[in-house]
Every structure is written in structure tokens, then in C-alpha cells.
N, C-alpha and C positions, 0 to 999 in steps of 0.2 A: 041121660039122667039129669045132669045139671052140674052146677059148680059145687064141689064138695070142699068144705073147710078142712085144711090140714091142721092137725093137732100135734103138739110135741109129745113124745113118749112120756109115760108116767115117771120114768127114771129121772128125766130132766126136771120135772116138777118137784120130785123128792129132793134132788140135789139143791134146787133153789131154796126150798124150805130150810134145809140144813145150813145153807150159806147165810140166810137171814138170821137164823138162830145164833150161829157162830159170831156174826158181826155184832149182834145185840149183846152177847156175853162180853165181847171185847170192849164194847162202848160203855157198858155200865160200870159205875165206880166200884161196885161190890162184886163184880163178875157174876151177876144174877141172870138166870134165864127169864124168858118172857113170863112163864107161869109163876116163877118166884116173885117177879115184880107185881103181877096182877094179884097174887095172894098175900103180898107183903111178908114173904118169908125169905130166909136166907140159909145157905149151906154152912154148917159149922164143921171146921176141920181141926184136928188135933195137931 
């Protein structure tokens, strides 16, 4: 057949996405998620 490209399982891709989101929240001064930063919103807690 030929050379087939090996791909990582979708679970690894999902974990990488969560890791990026987690690091983003930790790095932001207001603990905002990427979507919050893009929409210029923030989470209000009592």
C-alpha cells in the first residue's frame, strides 16, 4: 500500500486542548478563559 501517517488518538488531542485552556486561565490576570478574553467578558463570583 504505502507509507501511512500515524495519528495520535483523539483523546490525546482533547487533553492537549484542555491543557492549553488550563494554562491560559492560569496565565491571565483575571482567570479568564480564551472565550472570555475574545468576547471581553468575565466571570462574576459572590
